[in-house]
C-alpha positions as CSV (number, residue, x, y, z in Angstrom):
1,X,10.4,-14.0,6.2
2,X,8.9,-16.7,4.2
3,X,9.4,-15.4,1.1
4,X,11.5,-13.0,-1.1
5,X,9.4,-9.5,0.1
6,X,11.6,-8.0,3.0
7,X,14.7,-8.5,1.4
8,X,16.1,-5.9,2.1
9,X,14.4,-5.1,5.2
10,X,14.5,-1.6,7.0
11,X,14.1,-1.1,10.6
12,X,13.6,2.0,12.4
13,X,12.1,2.5,16.2
14,X,10.7,6.1,15.4
15,X,10.3,7.7,11.9
16,X,7.6,10.3,10.4
17,X,6.1,7.8,8.1
18,X,7.7,4.6,6.7
19,X,6.4,5.8,3.1
20,X,9.9,8.3,3.1
21,X,12.2,4.9,4.2
22,X,12.0,3.9,0.2
23,X,13.1,5.4,-2.8
24,X,13.8,3.9,-6.2
25,X,17.3,2.8,-6.2
26,X,16.8,0.0,-3.3
27,X,14.9,-3.8,-5.3
28,X,11.7,-4.7,-5.9
29,X,10.5,-6.2,-2.2
30,X,12.3,-3.8,0.3
31,X,10.8,-3.5,3.1
32,X,10.4,-0.2,5.7
33,X,9.3,-1.2,9.2
34,X,9.0,1.3,12.0
35,X,7.6,0.6,15.9
36,X,6.4,4.5,15.7
37,X,5.2,7.3,13.1
38,X,5.2,10.7,13.8
39,X,4.0,11.7,10.5
40,X,2.1,9.4,9.6
41,X,-0.2,9.5,6.3
42,X,-3.6,7.9,5.2
43,X,-5.3,8.9,1.8
44,X,-7.0,12.5,1.0
45,X,-4.1,13.9,3.5
46,X,-5.0,12.8,6.4
47,X,-2.6,11.4,9.8
48,X,-2.6,8.2,10.7
49,X,-1.5,8.2,14.3
50,X,-1.1,5.2,16.2
51,X,0.7,4.8,20.0
52,X,4.3,3.6,19.7
53,X,4.2,-0.5,19.6
54,X,0.9,-0.9,19.1
55,X,0.6,-1.8,15.2
56,X,2.4,-2.8,11.8
57,X,3.0,-0.2,10.1
58,X,5.1,-0.6,6.9
59,X,6.0,-0.2,3.5
60,X,7.1,-1.7,0.6
61,X,8.4,-1.2,-2.4
62,X,6.9,-2.7,-5.8
63,X,7.6,-1.8,-9.6
64,X,4.6,-3.0,-10.7
65,X,4.1,-4.1,-15.5
66,X,3.2,-1.0,-16.9
67,X,0.2,-2.8,-18.1
68,X,-1.3,-3.0,-14.9
69,X,-3.1,0.1,-13.1
70,X,-0.5,0.8,-9.8
71,X,-4.2,2.4,-8.2
72,X,-5.6,-0.7,-8.1
73,X,-2.4,-1.8,-5.6
74,X,-4.6,-0.3,-2.7
75,X,-7.2,-3.2,-3.1
76,X,-4.7,-5.4,-3.7
77,X,-3.3,-4.8,-0.5
78,X,-7.1,-5.1,1.2
79,X,-7.3,-8.6,0.5
80,X,-3.9,-9.8,1.9
81,X,-4.4,-7.7,4.5
82,X,-7.8,-9.1,5.2
83,X,-6.7,-12.8,5.1
84,X,-4.3,-11.9,7.6
85,X,-6.8,-10.2,9.6
86,X,-9.3,-13.3,9.4
87,X,-6.0,-15.9,10.2
88,X,-5.2,-13.9,13.4
89,X,-8.2,-13.2,14.7
90,X,-11.0,-16.3,13.3
91,X,-12.9,-13.6,12.4
92,X,-14.6,-12.7,8.7
93,X,-12.8,-9.1,7.7
94,X,-14.2,-7.4,4.8
95,X,-12.9,-4.5,2.3
96,X,-14.5,-1.0,2.6
97,X,-14.0,0.3,-1.7
98,X,-11.0,2.0,-1.8
99,X,-8.4,0.7,0.6
100,X,-9.6,-0.3,4.1
101,X,-10.6,-2.9,6.1
102,X,-13.1,-3.6,8.3
103,X,-13.8,-5.7,11.5
104,X,-17.0,-5.5,13.4
105,X,-17.8,-2.8,11.2
106,X,-15.0,-0.9,12.1
107,X,-11.7,-0.1,10.4
108,X,-8.6,-1.6,11.5
109,X,-6.1,-0.8,8.5
110,X,-5.5,1.0,5.4
111,X,-3.8,1.7,2.5
112,X,-1.5,3.7,0.5
113,X,-0.1,3.3,-3.2
114,X,2.3,6.5,-3.6
115,X,4.1,6.2,-7.2
116,X,8.3,7.4,-6.4
117,X,10.3,8.0,-9.9
118,X,8.4,5.0,-11.3
119,X,7.9,2.9,-8.6
120,X,5.4,2.2,-6.3
121,X,5.6,2.5,-2.7
122,X,2.5,0.5,-1.3
123,X,1.9,1.6,2.2
124,X,-0.1,-0.4,5.1
125,X,-0.9,0.6,8.7
126,X,-2.7,-2.1,10.6
127,X,-4.4,-1.9,14.1
128,X,-3.0,-4.4,16.4
129,X,-3.0,-3.8,20.5
130,X,-4.6,-0.1,20.2
131,X,-7.2,0.0,23.3
132,X,-10.6,1.3,23.3
133,X,-9.1,4.7,24.6
134,X,-6.0,4.6,22.5
135,X,-8.0,4.8,18.9
136,X,-8.3,8.4,17.5
137,X,-12.2,9.3,17.9
138,X,-12.8,11.9,15.3
139,X,-12.6,9.4,12.9
140,X,-15.5,9.0,9.6
141,X,-15.1,4.9,9.7
142,X,-15.4,4.0,13.1
143,X,-11.8,2.4,14.3
144,X,-10.7,-0.3,16.0
145,X,-7.9,-2.5,16.8
146,X,-7.9,-6.6,16.4
147,X,-7.2,-6.4,20.6
148,X,-10.6,-3.8,20.9
149,X,-12.4,-6.7,18.7
150,X,-11.2,-9.5,20.0
151,X,-9.7,-8.5,23.9
152,X,-7.0,-10.3,22.9
153,X,-3.8,-9.1,22.5
154,X,-1.3,-10.4,19.7
155,X,2.5,-10.1,18.7
156,X,2.9,-8.5,15.6
157,X,5.8,-10.2,14.5
158,X,4.3,-13.1,13.3
159,X,1.4,-11.1,11.9
160,X,3.9,-9.2,9.9
161,X,5.4,-11.8,8.7
162,X,2.0,-13.5,7.3
163,X,1.6,-10.0,5.5
164,X,4.4,-9.8,3.4
165,X,4.2,-13.2,2.4
166,X,0.7,-12.9,1.7
167,X,1.2,-9.5,-0.3
168,X,3.8,-11.2,-2.3
169,X,1.4,-13.6,-3.6
170,X,-1.7,-11.8,-3.9
171,X,1.0,-9.3,-5.8
172,X,2.3,-12.1,-8.1
173,X,-1.2,-13.0,-9.1
174,X,-2.6,-9.4,-10.0
175,X,0.6,-9.1,-12.0
176,X,-0.2,-12.5,-13.9
177,X,-4.0,-11.7,-14.5
178,X,-4.9,-8.3,-12.7
179,X,-7.8,-8.1,-10.5
180,X,-9.9,-11.2,-12.2
181,X,-7.3,-13.3,-10.5
182,X,-7.8,-11.6,-6.9
183,X,-11.5,-11.4,-7.8
184,X,-13.3,-13.9,-5.9
185,X,-11.5,-13.3,-2.1
186,X,-12.4,-9.0,-3.6
187,X,-16.2,-9.7,-3.9
188,X,-16.7,-11.9,-1.2
189,X,-15.2,-9.2,1.6
190,X,-17.1,-6.1,-0.3
191,X,-18.1,-4.3,2.7
192,X,-20.2,-1.7,0.9
193,X,-22.2,-3.9,-1.4
194,X,-26.1,-3.1,-0.7
195,X,-25.2,0.0,1.8
196,X,-26.3,3.1,0.9
197,X,-23.8,5.7,0.4
198,X,-22.8,9.1,-0.6
199,X,-20.4,9.9,-3.2
200,X,-19.1,13.4,-3.6
201,X,-22.7,14.5,-2.4
202,X,-24.4,12.3,-4.7
203,X,-26.6,9.6,-2.5
204,X,-27.0,5.6,-4.1
205,X,-27.1,2.1,-3.3
206,X,-23.3,0.7,-3.5
207,X,-23.8,-2.1,-5.8
208,X,-20.2,-3.6,-6.3
209,X,-16.4,-3.2,-6.5
210,X,-16.2,-4.1,-10.6
211,X,-13.7,-6.1,-12.0
212,X,-11.7,-3.1,-13.3
213,X,-11.1,-2.2,-9.7
214,X,-14.0,1.3,-10.0
215,X,-16.8,1.2,-7.4
216,X,-20.5,1.0,-8.9
217,X,-23.3,2.6,-7.0
218,X,-26.9,2.5,-8.2
219,X,-28.8,6.2,-8.3
220,X,-31.8,7.5,-8.9
221,X,-30.3,8.2,-12.4
222,X,-28.7,4.9,-13.0
223,X,-25.2,3.7,-12.4
224,X,-22.1,5.4,-11.3
225,X,-19.4,4.2,-12.1
226,X,-16.7,5.6,-9.6
227,X,-12.6,5.5,-10.3
228,X,-12.0,7.5,-6.7
229,X,-12.8,9.8,-4.5
230,X,-14.2,9.9,-0.9
231,X,-17.1,7.3,0.1
232,X,-19.4,7.8,3.0
233,X,-21.9,4.8,4.3
234,X,-25.4,4.8,6.2
235,X,-23.9,2.6,9.7
């Protein structure tokens, strides 16, 4: 550990989800990690499944200032995770709005921010050492892992330590300056920009992640600004 995140550090070999290991009685920066989740969750209530020992499964307790939108934390996590993936693999990573990290057009990580008694529990799942046959086959976005993309296995502990430090740096910048403080790194990694997408049945071309964290989609009837929802893209 190289920063204040991870104090205290809670670890379980197996749990339903690291999101339930934290509550508002704990200090900001408390971290929960598990080697295996039996009921991991992503956005839209989807399951996040991974073999034991293959992934980084971590949740972090945060107390963001009231003037910041807690929903933006998934983008903050996306920037931090993308940077860590790049550090580990030497390859460019991208952020698929609103919460996925892509490597070689495959989803290798996702984030989930949940309100809990005035605090926010930010969960991140990063696929590290799954082989191609260990990744789910029934997902709308093609899944991947660092190993399935690069062909190499990785030690998870150094990547987790890097992730907690990067999260701390990006979170502190966001606290002070909002998404504007991260926008250079966020905008440069915008996976959907220029792609044909469908949002709640409306087709168009993704233009950008705006500085307020919303997705701007160009449609036949004009720009569509998306605050939340599911975006499907043409592969």
